[in-house]
Structures are given as structure tokens and as C-alpha cells.
N, C-alpha and C positions, 0 to 999 in steps of 0.2 A: 480509510474509516478506523479500523483498528490494526494491532497488529496481529490479530488473525483476519481482519476482514480485505480482501484483496480491492480495496479502493484508496486505499492510502499508502499505508505503511506496514512493513513488517516489525521486524525488532531493530531496536537499536544496541550495540554492545555496551550493556551498563559495565560500569568500571570494575574490572575482575580484581576480587580481594586479594591484600599481600600475600595471606598463606597458601593461595594456590601461584603465587610466583615464585615463592619457594619452593613450592613442590616442582614447579616445573623448571628449577635451576638444577635441581638433583635429576630429572629426568635427562634433561639435555647435557649434562657435564661432558666434557670432551667432544662434544658433536662432528667437529672438524677434522680430525683425524681418523674417522670412521669410516665403515666403508659404504657406496652408494644402500647396498641392502638395510645396514642397520639404519643407515640416517632414514630412510623411507619409513621402516618401522614406529623408530622415535618421531618422526614430525606425525605422523597418524596416530600417534598415542598423546602427544600434544596438542591435536587439534582435537581429539575427542575428549582430553580433560575441558579445554576451553568449552567446548560444544556441551557439554553437562553441567559444568558449574552454569552458565547461561540460562539453558533451560529451566533448572532447578532452581533458578532463586524466585520464582513465584509460579504459584501454582497456574495461573490462566495458559503461561508460556509451555509448562509441561504436560499440560493435559491435551492444549491442542497440538504441539510438536510429536508428542508420542502415544503411540494406544496403548506401548508394555514398555515403560521406563525402566522394568527388573532386566531388559535386556541388554542396557546400557550401564547396568548395576547403579542406576540411581533407586534409591529407597527411603522411604520414611523421610521425605521431602516436608519443611515445614507450610501450612495453608497461611497462603499470605498473595496480596495483588501486587506487594512490592512497594516500592515507597518512593518519592520524589527529592532527589539529592540536590543539594545548593551547594554545596561544596566544588568548588571547581578544580581546586588544588590538589583534592582526592584521585578527582576522576582524571587530572591530566599525569599524576604520577602512578597509577594502574594502567592507563594506555603505555605511558614510556616501558614501563617495566613488562607490560605483555611483548611490545615493539623489539626491546630488548632481547627477550629469549626467542624472540622469531629470527632476531639477524645472527642467532648463534648457529643456524642450520646451512650447510655448505649448498646454496641454491644449484649450482652445476651438478649436483648430485642425485637430486629431487628428479622423480619422476616426472612427466610431462604434466598428469592430474595433479602430483603435489605441487609444483609449480604453481600451477594454477591457481591454487589453493590459497599459496602463497602470497602471489601478488595481489589479489582480493583481500585478505587480512589484512597483508601491510598497506594498501590502498586504503582501506577503514580506516585502519590504526591512525594511520597520518591525519584524516579528516576530521576524525574524533577528536585528537589532538588539539586541532586547529579550533574546533567547536567549543572546547570546555570553555576557551577566555570567552566565548558567548553563551552561558548554561542560561544565566537568567532572560537570555532574549529569547530563548524558546518558550512557544506558547500550547503546554498541555491542553488545553480548552478551546482548540481550533473550532470555527463555526461547522467546518466540512468535515473533521475526523478528529472530534475531541474527545476527549475522556465519557464528556455528560453523555454521548450518544452511542459510544462503543460499549460500554460496560453492561446494558440492558441487551444488547444481541448477542454480546461473548456469553453473559449467562440462558438468555434462553437457548441456546446453541451448543451449550454445556454438556454431551452425551454420556449417559450413566451406562456404563457395560457389569458393574458390580454393586454391591452396597456400601462399599468402601468409599465406591467415587460420589453414590448422593452424601456421604455423612460429610467428605471432604467438601462437596458445594456447599453445604446447608452450613457448615464451618467459615466457608470462604466468603456468605453472604454476610454472614457476624462481623467478619473484618472490614467490611466496606466503608465504616466511619474510620478507621485508623488509616487508610488508603485517603480518604478524602481528606481527614486532617494533613495528610501529608503534601497534599495538592494543594490546601489551602494556606500551609504554611510558606510553600513556594510562592504562589501567589501574592502573597502578603510581603515577599522578601523583594518581588520584581516592581511591587509599588512603592515601595521604600528608594528604591534605585530609580525611580520615574521611566519603569518601563512596561507600566499596567497598558492592556490591550484599552482601544478604543472605546469610549463610552456606548456608542450603538453598537460595537462588536461584545460589549457584556450586555445589552438590551436581548441582544440573540440566545446568548448562552444560558441567560434566566429563563428566558420564552423556552428553550428546550427541554430546561431542567421542569420548569414547572409543567411542561404537557406529560413528560411521563409521571410527575407526581400526580396528576389528574385523571389520569386512566383509573386511579381506584382500584375496585374490586374485577373491573375487567383489563387488569393490566397482564400483558400477555406472559409475564416471568409465573403467572400463577396457571393458567393454561396450556402455555408449554410445558412446564413440570409435570403436570399430570399427564400429559400425551407421552412423555419421557419414562416419568415413573410405572407408566400402565406394561411397558416392552419387558422391565424386568422379571421374569418368571419365576426365579427363586426367590420373589418376596410373597408372604402372603398378603390378603387384602385387608386385615387389618395392621402390617405394617405400612403398606401402600398410603391408607389411608392417615395413619400417624404421620409420615412423612409430608401429605399433602398439608396438612394443618401446620407442621411445622416450617414449610415453605414461606405459607402465607406471614406465618407469624415473623417469620426472618426478614423479610421483605417490609413489613410494614413496624416493625420494632430497628431494624439497621439499615437497610437499605435506603428506605424513603427518606428517613429522619438525617440521611446524609445527603443527599439531595437537598434536604431543606437547609442544612446549615451551607452547604456550597451557594446557593442562593444569597441566603443572608449575607455571606461574606463577599459576596460579587458585587451586591447592592451597595455593601459598605465603602467596597475599594475604588466603585466607579467614577467617585468623583475624583480620584488621584489619578485619574488618566492627564500623560500631559503630549501625548502626540495622537491625534486624531486623521492622520493621513500615513502616508508611506512608509516603510522602514528606513529610507535615507534619512528621516526627518530625527531620528534617533543619534545618539554619541555613536560615532563608528558602524553608524546603521549600514551605511552602502558596504563597508565588508562584509558586514552580517550577512545581508542580503546576497554578495558574490558567493560565500561559501554556503548559504542556501540553495541557491540555483545550484550548486556543483553537486550537492549533496543529493538535491532533487531530481537532474537529469541523467548527473552518471558523465557529463558531457564537460570536459578539458576547455571548451571554448569558453572566452569570453561574455560578458552582456553584452558588450556594442557585437561582437560576433556572431553570436544567438540573435539579436535585432536585426542584424545582415542577412544571415540565413534563412529567417523567418522570411523576410521581404522577401528575398529569391523564391523560397517557395511558393508563395502565392503570386508572383508574377507568372509563375509556370502553370499553378493551375487556373490563373485568371488567362493564360493564353489557350488552355487545355477548354476550356467553357465556352471563350470565343470560336472554338474552332466545330462547334457542335450547333450549325446553324440552325436557326428558328423556332427555339425552345430556351424557354428560361428556368431555372430552377423552380421557381414556384409551379408555374405549368406540370414541370417532370412530376414533383411531387403529387400534385394534385390527378395525374394520370396515372400513376403507380397503383396498381391493383395486386394486394399480397394476396395469397389466398387463405394462408392461415392465422388463426391467433392464438393457437395452443402452444405456450413455451416448449411442451415435450415436441410436438411433432416440426416445430421448427430446429428446435437443437437436432433431432436425429437427421432432418433434411442436410443442414449445415455438416454433420458430422460425417456423413457420405458424400457431401461434395467438394469437400478439401482433400479428399483420400488422394487424387492425380497429383495435386502439388504439397503436398505436406507428408512428413514421416508419419508411419503408421504408428498407433497408439495403443496401449495395451487394453484389454477390456475393463469397462469403468462403468458407472452408473451414476446419474445426477439425476436430484430432486429438486424441483421449484418450488420455494416458499415464496409467502406475499408478506410485505412489509406492512405489519398493524395498521390499521388506517387512523389511528391518534398519532404515528409517528409519521407517516407519510410527508409531512411537510417538512421535517426536521431529519431527512435522512436523503441519502443518493439515490439516485434513479435505480440504480440494482448496484449488485455487488455479490462477491464470489468469498467462500466459506473456504478458506484454505485448507485441507484436509492433513490430517498427521501421517508424519514421515514415512510410519510404517503401516498405514492403511490409505491409498491412494485410489481404493474402488470405488469408494461412498463419497460423491460430490453433492453439496448444497449451494443454487443460485438463489437469492432475494432478489425480488423484482417490486417495484414499487408502483403500483397502478398507476396512482397518480400524475406519477411524469412519464407514462406512455402517452403520448400525443396521438400518435397514428399505428398503425400495424407495421409499417416501415421501420419506425422507430424501436417498436418492440424486435424485431427482425434484428437491427443490428447491433441492438443493446446484447441481444444473448450470444452475436458473434463474438463480441467484444468479452464478455463475462464467460462463454461458453467455448465454440469451438469455432474459429482456433485460437481463442483468445485466452483468458486468464486458465479456466480448466485443463484444456489443451498443453498450454504449457507447462502447467504445474505437474501434469503427470506423466508428462512427455519427461520432463526433466527429472522426473523421481524415478523414471524407468532406467535411467543413464546410471543408477548408485553413482551419487556424486558423494564425496565428504560430506556427512551431517554438519560439518559447522556449517558448508554453506549456505545452509538453511537461516541461520540469523541474521543474516544480513541484510540490509534495507535497501534497494537499487531500484530506486520507483520510476526510473527512466526508463531501465528496459523490460520491467514489469507491465507497466502502463503504458509506454511507446510500443510493445509487443502487440497489445490489447488495441492500441488505438489502430496499429498499422492492420491487425485482423480484422478491428469493425469498418476500415475504409476497403477493404477488400473485399467485405461481404457484398458490396453493392454490386460487383459483377457474377457474384455466384446467385443473385437472387432472380429466377425463370422470369419472374413476371415484369421484369426492366427491360426496356431494349439498350442495347448497349451507349446511345446516346441519354438516353434516363439516367443512367446509371455513372456516367460521366460527368454529367452535370449535377448531380446529386451529392455524389462523392466527393466532388472539387468544391462545391459549394458547404460542404462539412469541414471539409479540410481548412477554408478560406477561414471560418467563424471561429473554430479553434484558434488559427495564428491569431486573428483580433485580440481573443482573450491572452494567450499568451503576450503579444505586444503590450496590452493594459496591463498585465502584472508588472514586465520591467520599465515598462513606463511610470509605475506610480509608486514603486518601491526601488526604482533605482534611480528614475530622472526626476524623480519627484511630481508628477501628474497629481491636480487634486480635482474636484469633482467636476468641475466646468470644461478642464483638459481633457478630462476622459469621454464626457458626453461631447465634447467637440471633434475629437478621434473618432467614436463611433458614429459621429452623424456623417461624416466624410464618407463615410462606408456604408448608407443607408439607414442605419440605426438610429431613427429618429425620437424613440421613446425615451425620453428622460427618467421616468419611473425604471424600463427594462435597464438602464445602463448603471444607477443607483446601487441597482439589486449585484448587478456585478461587480459595482466599486464594492460594495460591504463584503462579498464574500473574498475579492482579492484584497482586501484589506485583514479581511479574519483568517485566510490561510496563504499566506506568502508564497509563491512556486507552487503552486498547487497545479494550475493548470500547464506549467511549463514541463512537467514529468511525462504528461499526456501529449502534449504538440513537441516537443523538444526530442523524447524519445521516438515518437514514431518517426519524423524527420532524421532523425541518427540511422535508423535504419533505412529509410531511404537510401542516405548517404552509402551505408553499409554494402549495399543493394549495387551501388550505380559502381563502387568499385569490383563489385563481384563481376557486374556485365563485362565490364570494361576488361577486365586480366582473362575472363573463360571468353569471350565471345561468341563465336558460335555454339561454341559446346555449355553456354550457360544452360543450367536448369535450375527451374523455382523451387524444387525438391529438395536437389542440393545443396541451395543458398540458404533454405530454410532450415536443413538438419546442421548445417555447420554452425550458424548461432543459435539455435537451439542447444545444441551439444553441449556450448559453452555456459550456458547458463546465465542468470542474473550476475551481472558484471557492470563497470566503467568501462563505455563503449571504445576507449584505447585499449582494453585488456580483450573486449569480444571481436576487434579487429585483427589484434595481435593472435588470439588463441583460434578463428574461423579457419585461418590458413591451415594450421598444424594439424586440424581434425582430417583434412582432406586426403586422401591417399596418392 
């Protein structure tokens, strides 16, 4: 969903400025001839410099990543959302310079932890270098996790620790037009190159923006601001009242007009759309999709290999379903009786139920919030707000009540977002004290794959489900996600049109053309989105198979989970390499 919403992406490494590269060359001078101790110290200084440069590049990244930036020597950063860069040359050169600086370290002299960070950074820079050739193919206005839906939630969850935070927040709202103007310039250049989004995707973006504007005086950026400002005890009532009025003024004067200007631009550009189907119909679109898949999944497999992997997993799931005699998935769902509908109770139950098979988690708390009704149609079923690196004790999960079809859906969704999903993985990994630089990378395959793995496993934790019910419901859920993944690859790699997609789903019993058209639109609007969930999940299953094969009778669920969790978010080839090294 956003850089700080765990339903889509975290951060991509934005181009590291050349001044930084010069600084790093001083830090790294003569690295190869130095002792291991000095090499490791300089490497950590190198990664710390990269980390600070990146998180300080925009106010949202800084505020959401660090509760106390001063601990990292970050002071007086400019208030900005950042900007959209259309110069692929600058991005590529900056990436190459950073990679050259990285290569000056002696890999064999680095500690295990630093080699892991080295491998992850090198992989990310190599991928970023390739992606720079397709800069204008990227779509910041994605229908599932675009800027237009991210900004309001990010602003509503921007926490105030001091008066300075409030001032920065209000100044940030004031910069919204500048940020959107750079976004508009990016979209205009895309249109000039014949790369603008499909016209019906543009319609969805317009609807999402208009829904936010139409909230009027009921806009949750007003109500949530009041809630947050009231918690600041060092402000007088007069100051609070003044800030509340300023917030409403900033919303109406800067934020909403920026959305109106974005709508105007998208309407103007809509007719310039050259492609209403998959990415493969764009010039070099198939190659771009391959990169998108690699970035989205963290898998080294080719698209045809991923298609084969998906079909094989579907066969296994279908075989498991057939082994459960006398019950259909629909019957299993109808007869499933979930005892609680209270999210807090469910999360507490899940946190206790996973203790036998997952490593112990540090003390933490979670608050469940609900998506505002006016935005329910435009936001995900649920999402987890990633806490600051230096303050993981307080966590927030948003639930979209309009998309919680039944009690079981709520239960498995909270397993995905909470325990042992996103919240658990995030807090556990933070407790291992990894290099802070690791936090800026976006490895959606690992992150969403783990959460999907957690969600699938939750069917077997539900006391109200029999073993047979759990098998049928879990395998059915896995197969549905596999169908979405195959459709994603079929549309963007093989060139399926709408009728091809309808035919594909009909073969698996999904006969509603309306539903399939909605799926088609979602896949067109956010290429590769379904893959990070499903392929990431299956890659974890593949790692588990290898672990079982090697450990035999000594196999331990908890040991396997600890091994992959200790590595942290990374491409799966790196996860596999290091998961064995962490075992005594």
C-alpha cells in the first residue's frame, strides 16, 4: 500500500547523490589492505551513511522509520514528501557509483552479518540498475497501492511526540502540491512516451481521488488530527485549538487542491493511453514484466518456471482436497463456527497458539483500527503499519470491515497482518538488531510470502475447525491465489485479453464475467502484485521442503521458522544461503 504500509512496498533505494559517493570514497580508501576488524567497522559506517541519506531524503520516511533521528546524527532535515525523478541516467550513474563503493570492501574479511547485508545491497543495486532503463514504465498511481491512496493513511497515522512534530506535519501538508506536481510531470512524460496507464485504470484512479475529496468536513485527516493533538500534554488548550484550525486550513488549501489537480491531469491524459491490455504489449514490455516479477517476488526463477511451480503446487493442493472425502470447500466454510469476532481477542489467541512452533517474540502491543467508511471501497481488506525501527512496541493494524465477508476471513486476515504474519515478522526481525540499512529495501516476496504462509497456517490453529475443514479451506484458499498468480502472468507475459481471462477462470468454476473483469482490472492496474503473495508463499514452502529433506527426523518447525526469520527480508536465493549458516 505505501512505503510504510505493509500491503505492498516499503522503500526503493532512491538515487544516492554524487556528493555522498565522494564522501564514501574517502571512507573506503584503501579498504582491501586493512584488517578484518577495520573492514567491518568501515562497512558499518558505509551502510550507516547510506541509511541516513535515504531515510532523511523525505519527511515521511524519516518520521516513520525513526522515532529519534538524533540518535543517528540526523538533524534539521528539510520538510518534503520527496519528488518523482524522470532522469534514468542520473539514477543509473548513482546506483553504479554506490555499487562501485560497495565492491571496494573485501568480502571474505566481513563478518557473517555484514556479508549478508553486502549480498542484499549488491542484489538490490544490480536490480535497480536494470530497472533504471524502464523508469517511465513504473506506475506510482497503482490502483492497489498508489500514491493517491497512500498519502491520506500516512498522514492520518503520522504520530506527534512534540510540538515540532506538529509543525513539521503541517508544513508537510503544505508541500503536497509540490509533490503532486512532480507526480503529474512524471505521468505527463509517461504519456508522451506512449506509456500512460489504461483508460479504465485512469477511471479507477479518478474515483479514488474523488472519494477522498468528497469526504468534505468528515475527512478523517481532520478527526484523526484532533485525536493525535489531544495526546500532547505539553500544549495548552489554546495551542491545540489553533493547530486544529491550521490542520483544517492546510487540508482545504493545499491537500485537496492537489488531489483536484491530479484528477484534472489524469482526465486530460486518459485519451493518450496506447495500451489497454498487459505489459507485454508495450515496447520491451515483456522484459520489463520479467524485472517486475523478479523485484516483486525475490525469486530467481523465470516466468515460465514460476508458471510451472504454480501449477505443480495447485496439483498438490487439489490432491490434498480430494483426500478429504465427503466434504466440499463451500460446505466446510458454511459449517465453520468461529467463536470470536473481536480482533483483539483473535490476535491474543493467535499470539498464544503460535508459541510452540515459532520463536518467542519480545513484548509488544497492537491497536486495531478501522478503515473510514468513505474509503472502504478503495483500500485493501487490511494492512499493517510498520513501526519505527527504534520503537517496535506499539503496532497498528487497519481492518476494512466492508471486505470482511465472515468470521473466518477476519481470523485468517488477522493471522496475515498480525500473528504470525507481518507484525510478528517485523517485531521479531527488529529484535535481532539487524543493520538499519536492511529496513530500506523492498522484498515483497519475502514479506508478503511470509504473511501468506502465516495466513495459510492459521486454518490449522483455529480450534473451531476440524482437521478436514482446515485442509479443505486452506487448500481452496491457496488454489484461488494460484489462479490470480497465473492470471497475472498470463495477462502481462502471455498477452491474455479479457476473453482469455474469462475462459481461464471458467475452467476452474469461476463463471461470473463481472468478477473476472474486476480481477482483470486489478491485475492491469498493479502488475505483479498477486505474485509477491503467492510466489513468496510457495518459495517458503520450497525452502521448508529442503529443510525437511536435510533434517529428516530431527526436523523442527520452530527451528526452520527461526532460521528464515533470522535472515530477514531478502531474495530467496540469499535466504536459502544464510538460513543454513544460522544453525549451530
